[in-house]
C-alpha positions in Angstrom: -6.3 -16.4 11.0 -2.4 -16.1 12.5 -1.8 -13.4 15.4 -2.6 -9.8 14.4 0.0 -7.2 14.1 -1.4 -3.8 12.9 -4.9 -3.2 12.9 -6.6 0.0 11.6 -9.7 1.0 13.0 -12.1 4.1 11.7 -9.2 5.9 10.6 -9.8 9.4 9.0 -7.6 12.3 7.5 -8.6 15.2 5.7 -6.2 17.9 4.0 -7.8 21.3 4.9 -7.2 23.8 1.8 -8.2 26.8 0.6 -10.8 25.2 -1.6 -12.3 23.0 0.8 -11.7 19.9 2.7 -9.9 17.0 1.4 -11.5 13.5 2.7 -8.0 11.6 1.9 -9.1 8.5 4.3 -12.6 8.3 5.3 -13.2 5.5 7.9 -11.3 2.7 6.6 -10.8 0.0 8.8 -8.1 -3.1 7.5 -6.2 -5.8 9.7 -2.7 -7.4 8.8 -1.8 -10.8 10.8 1.5 -11.9 10.9 3.5 -13.2 8.2 0.3 -12.5 6.0 1.0 -10.6 2.4 -2.2 -8.0 2.1 -2.8 -5.6 -1.1 -4.6 -2.2 -1.1 -5.9 -1.3 -4.5 -7.5 1.3 -6.3 -7.2 4.2 -9.4 -4.6 7.1 -8.4 -5.8 9.8 -6.1 -8.2 7.1 -4.1 -6.1 7.6 -0.8 -4.5 4.1 -0.9 -0.8 5.6 -0.3 -2.2 8.5 2.2 -4.1 5.6 3.9 -0.5 4.0 4.5 1.6 7.2 5.0 -1.1 7.8 7.9 -0.6 4.8 9.8 3.5 5.9 9.7 2.6 9.7 10.8 4.3 10.9 7.6 1.4 12.9 7.0 2.6 16.9 6.7 0.1 18.7 9.4 -1.3 21.2 8.9 -2.8 20.9 6.1 -3.4 17.6 7.2 -5.2 16.6 9.9 -6.2 13.2 11.6 -9.9 13.2 12.5 -10.4 9.7 14.2 -9.6 6.4 14.1 -6.8 4.3 15.6 -3.7 2.5 14.3 -3.2 -0.5 16.5 0.3 -2.3 16.2 1.2 -5.3 18.3 -1.6 -3.7 20.3 -0.5 -0.3 20.7 -2.1 3.0 19.2 0.4 4.5 17.6 -1.8 7.2 16.9 -1.3 8.5 20.5 2.4 8.6 19.8 3.6 12.1 18.1 5.0 11.9 14.8 8.1 13.9 16.0 8.6 11.2 19.5 10.9 8.9 20.2 8.7 6.0 20.4 7.4 6.7 16.5 10.9 7.5 15.5 12.1 3.6 17.2 9.0 2.6 15.4 9.5 3.3 11.9 12.7 1.7 10.3 12.9 -1.1 13.1 9.2 -2.1 13.6 7.6 -0.7 10.2 9.1 -0.1 7.1 8.1 1.3 3.9 9.2 1.3 0.4 8.1 4.2 -1.5 7.0 4.6 -5.2 9.9 7.1 -6.7 13.4 5.5 -5.9 14.9 8.4 -7.4 12.9 10.9 -5.0 13.0 8.9 -2.2 16.8 8.4 -1.8 18.9 11.1 -1.3 21.1 12.7 -4.3 24.1 14.1 -2.4 24.8 11.1 -0.3 25.9 7.6 -1.4 23.6 4.5 -1.2 26.6 3.0 1.7 26.1 6.2 3.8 22.4 6.3 4.0 21.7 2.9 4.8 24.6 3.1 7.2 22.5 5.8 9.0 19.6 3.6 9.1 21.0 1.0 10.6 23.1 2.8 13.3 19.5 4.8 14.2 17.7 1.4 14.8 20.6 -0.9 16.0 23.7 -0.3 18.6 26.7 -0.9 16.1 29.7 0.8 15.5 30.4 2.7 12.1 32.4 -0.4 10.6 29.8 -2.9 12.0 26.8 -0.9 10.2 28.8 -0.6 7.0 29.3 -4.0 7.2 25.5 -4.8 7.7 24.9 -2.2 4.8 26.9 -4.5 2.5 25.2 -7.8 3.7 21.9 -5.7 3.1 22.8 -4.9 -0.7 23.9 -8.7 -1.3 20.3 -9.8 0.0 18.4 -7.9 -2.8 21.1 -9.5 -5.0 22.6 -6.2 -5.9 26.3 -7.5 -7.6 29.4 -6.2 -6.0 28.0 -4.8 -3.2 30.8 -3.5 -1.5 31.4 -1.1 -4.8 27.7 -0.2 -5.1 27.6 1.2 -1.6 30.2 3.8 -2.5 27.8 4.7 -5.6 25.2 7.9 -5.5 22.1 7.2 -6.7 22.2 8.4 -9.9 25.0 6.2 -11.3 22.4 3.5 -10.2 19.6 2.1 -12.8 16.3 2.4 -11.7 15.6 -1.0 -10.7 18.8 -1.1 -8.5 17.3 1.8 -6.9 14.8 0.2 -6.1 16.3 -2.5 -4.7 18.2 -0.2 -2.5 14.9 0.7 -1.5 14.2 -2.7 -0.4 17.3 -3.4 1.0 16.8 -0.4 3.4 13.2 -2.2 4.6 15.3 -5.2 6.0 18.0 -4.4 6.9 16.7 -3.5 10.1 14.3 -7.2 10.4 11.6 -4.8 10.3 8.4 -6.8 11.0 5.6 -4.9 8.6 6.8 -3.8 5.3 4.4 -1.5 3.2 5.2 -1.3 -0.3 4.0 1.4 -2.0 3.5 1.1 -6.0 6.8 -0.6 -5.8 7.1 -1.3 -9.4 5.8 1.9 -11.1 8.8 3.0 -12.7 10.0 -0.4 -13.6 9.8 -2.1 -17.1 7.6 -5.0 -17.1 10.6 -7.7 -16.9 12.2 -5.5 -14.1 9.0 -5.5 -12.1 8.7 -9.3 -11.9 12.2 -9.7 -11.1 11.8 -6.8 -8.3 8.7 -8.3 -6.6 9.8 -12.0 -7.0 12.7 -10.8 -5.1 10.3 -8.7 -2.1 8.4 -12.0 -1.9 11.1 -14.4 -1.6 12.7 -12.1 1.2 9.4 -11.4 3.1 8.9 -15.0 3.3 12.5 -15.7 4.5 12.2 -13.3 6.7 9.0 -14.0 7.6 7.8 -10.6 7.4 4.2 -9.2 6.8 3.9 -7.5 3.9 1.2 -4.5 2.7 1.0 -4.2 -1.0 -0.1 -0.8 -2.3 -0.8 -0.7 -5.8 -3.2 -0.2 -9.0 -2.1 -3.1 -10.8 -4.8 -6.4 -9.9 -2.4 -8.2 -11.7 0.6 -8.3 -9.7 -1.6 -8.5 -6.5 -3.3 -11.4 -7.4 0.0 -13.8 -7.8 0.8 -12.7 -3.9 -1.8 -11.4 -2.0 -4.0 -13.3 0.4 -6.3 -11.1 0.9 -7.3 -7.6 -1.2 -8.7 -4.5 0.0 -10.4 -2.2 -3.2 -10.4 1.7 -2.3 -12.5 4.4 -4.0 -12.5 8.1 -3.1 -11.2 7.3 0.2 -13.5 4.4 1.3 -13.1 0.6 1.1 -15.9 -0.3 -1.3 -15.3 -4.5 -1.1 -12.8 -6.8 0.4 -11.9 -10.6 0.8 -10.0 -12.9 0.0 -8.0 -12.8 -3.6 -9.3 -16.0 -4.6 -13.4 -14.5 -4.0 -12.5 -10.8 -5.4 -10.9 -12.4 -8.5 -13.5 -15.0 -9.1 -16.5 -13.4 -7.8 -16.6 -9.6 -7.8 -19.4 -8.1 -5.9 -18.7 -4.5 -6.0 -19.3 -3.0 -9.7 -16.1 -1.2 -9.3 -13.7 -4.0 -8.3 -15.8 -5.8 -11.4 -15.1 -2.9 -13.4 -11.2 -2.5 -12.5 -11.1 -6.4 -13.1 -12.3 -5.9 -17.1 -9.8 -3.3 -17.5 -7.1 -5.7 -17.0 -5.6 -7.0 -20.2 -6.2 -10.8 -21.3 -3.6 -12.9 -23.3 -5.8 -16.0 -23.4 -9.0 -16.4 -25.8 -9.0 -17.5 -29.8 -9.9 -13.7 -30.6 -8.4 -10.5 -29.7 -10.7 -8.2 -26.9 -11.3 -4.5 -26.5 -10.6 -3.3 -23.5 -13.6 -2.5 -21.2 -12.7 0.8 -19.3 -14.6 2.1 -16.7 -16.5 4.9 -18.0 -16.1 8.4 -16.5 -13.4 9.6 -14.2 -12.9 9.3 -10.1 -15.0 12.2 -7.7 -13.4 15.1 -6.2 -12.6 14.5 -2.8 -13.9 17.5 -1.7 -17.6 17.7 -0.8 -18.1 14.5 -1.3 -21.8 13.3 -1.8 -23.8 11.8 1.1 -24.7 8.8 -1.6 -22.1 6.3 -3.1 -19.6 8.0 -4.6 -18.9 5.5 -7.4 -22.9 6.3 -8.3 -21.9 8.1 -11.4 -20.1 5.6 -12.9 -21.9 2.3 -11.9 -24.1 0.4 -14.4 -26.1 -1.0 -12.0 -27.0 2.0 -10.0 -30.8 2.7 -8.8 -32.6 5.2 -7.3 -31.5 3.5 -3.6 -28.2 4.6 -4.5 -29.0 8.4 -4.9 -31.1 9.1 -2.7 -29.7 6.4 0.4 -27.1 7.4 2.7 -23.7 5.9 1.8 -23.5 1.8 1.8 -22.2 0.7 4.9 -19.6 -2.7 4.4 -21.6 -5.6 5.0 -20.9 -9.6 4.6 -22.0 -10.8 1.4 -20.3 -14.2 0.9 -17.9 -16.9 2.9 -14.3 -16.0 4.2 -15.5 -12.7 5.4 -16.1 -11.4 2.0 -17.6 -8.0 2.5 -19.0 -5.3 0.1 -20.1 -1.7 0.6 -23.0 -1.8 -2.3 -26.8 -2.0 -2.1 -26.5 -3.8 -5.6 -24.3 -6.3 -5.3 -23.7 -8.4 -7.9 -25.0 -11.6 -8.0 -26.8 -10.8 -5.2 -26.3 -10.8 -1.4 
């Protein structure tokens, strides 16, 4: 285990709407060590992106409200700083960067790529406009954008989806961030471009000795790159452990269901996909028992009438699971 860079403890965030309280992030804890790559996976709507935006204090309040927990970055609790405080402004971009999942909506359409890169660099580095422009060119070159000097003068709509995603990566590395949060970084891209962008991001992370959090629903993506995985369902973590342990020996029925849903290209005959039956629950008025109960093939009376199962160690390497009937025992 390396030095602890980010530690999130018992984080809770809800949205208060006319329909009721939406428990988007419900008492989650995780950590990221220096130069470590971790992943947070789960279906759409389970709270993955919101949890990371809470860390960055990018949630609109109201309707959102942080109800508890702490976010320790290098030992300092970021939640003690206001979202608009100078301390938090200096953390965003310079110390922790976020790559958003929609490059077209994340980039301002009325400013050139160069203007947006230069602004970010000038906020966090004491450099002139000319120096910031040159650093922006270097950032575009680092993400392998050809003819970077010309591309600096382009507007986002003049670039392809893959190019725009590379620009967002360039923004995240331009100020030498120690932690990068990549929120579904390849969602809007074709398969070939996905592989190119992901390989590029990983090479930059390794070169810069940066930590990375990958937020995704694509298990095939993270098994190749992440060292540890946290599986999220209905605002909570239901399983966590090393990538090898989760892939070869999943303990929670939801994790096993996700793995079964991944298409397989091996084998002598084609096999039908095995989807997880049912739908994710509404995060309003969640039951006190396990939220996966209606979809779980291993459910028992204990699951229906007992309290929500706590995360507990179920194997080696601090493999943890929140289930009364873990697959394979323990």
